[in-house]
Structure formats: structure tokens, C-alpha cells
N, C-alpha and C positions, 0 to 999 in steps of 0.2 A: 839689198832690195831689188825687186823686179825691175827690169828695164822699163817697162812700159809705164809704171808708176813714177819713174825718173823724168817723164817727158814735161817740159813746160806748156801750158795752156793759156792762151790769150782770151780773156774774157771781154765782151765788146758791148757798150752801151751804145745806141743810136739816139740822136737829138735830132729833131727835125722842126722847122719853122724859122722865123725871122731870128729869133734868140739862140738858136741852135749853137752857134759857136761860143757865144758866153756860157751858155749853160754846161756845155762840154768842158770847157776851161775849168769851171767851178766845181764840177762833179769829180774832175782829176785830184782836187784838193782833198775832196772826202775820202776818195780811193787811197791817197797818200796817208792820211791819218789812219785809216782802217788797217794798212799794212803794218804800221808801227804798234797800233794797240794790239793786234792779233798775232804780231811776231811772227809774220810769214816768211816764208824762205827767200822770196825775190822782192825787189823794190822796184820793179820794171812798170811804169806808168806811161801814158802818152794821150795825146788828143790829135786829132786829123780833121781839118776841115775840107769836106767833100765837095760841097757846094755852098751857095749862100744860105741855104736853107736845109743843109744836112751835115751835121758833125758827128764824130765818133769819140768816144773816150775808151781807154782799154787799160787792163792791168794784167800782168802775167802771174800765174799761180803755179806751183808744182802740182802733178796730177793727183797726188795724195791729198791736197788740200781742198780739191775741187769740189767734192760733195758738200762740205760744210759752208764754203765760201759762197757757191751757187746758192744754196737755201737761203743764207742770209741777204745776199746783194741782189739777186735776181737778174743777172746778165741777160741782155736780148739774145746773145749767140756766143759762139766760142770757135776756136780753131786752134790746131797745134801750132806752136809758136817756135819759129826757126831764128836763132840769134841773127839779129841784124834785119830782119824783115818785119 
């Protein structure tokens, strides 16, 4: 397989407002379920609280999975994922 398609891509969803932290944590559970159902290559998810009114949730997919996952889940943004970052 092409090296480029072996990259890990971090898909990110932003949540804003007073309930952002709880929403991000809850959305992560749905992403974990999606990974199992769709049998994705990686099971890397997480959430991070940026401020009291901004939190993110993320999942990591293999680049070859990106088009389908992106169409279904509609992430707000993405970036190349480097292990541990």
C-alpha cells in the first residue's frame, strides 16, 4: 500500500458553549461505538477541554478510511496524527 495512505488522520469535532465538556465526552462514546460497528483499523479516541466553553472530541482513522468516515460523521476539521500527540 502507498505510504501516504498509511498515514493516521485525526478527525476533530468542536463543541462550544456551557455544555461543551459534557457534550464532547458523550460524543466520544458514540465515536467508540462507530469504530466497533464499522471495524475501523484504529480505536484511538479522546476529548480535550480547551476552555470552560470549548471542548473537542477526536478519533483517528487510517487515511484509506477517511473518505467514507468523513462523509458519514462530518468532522469539523482534521490533521495528520502523530503517535502520542
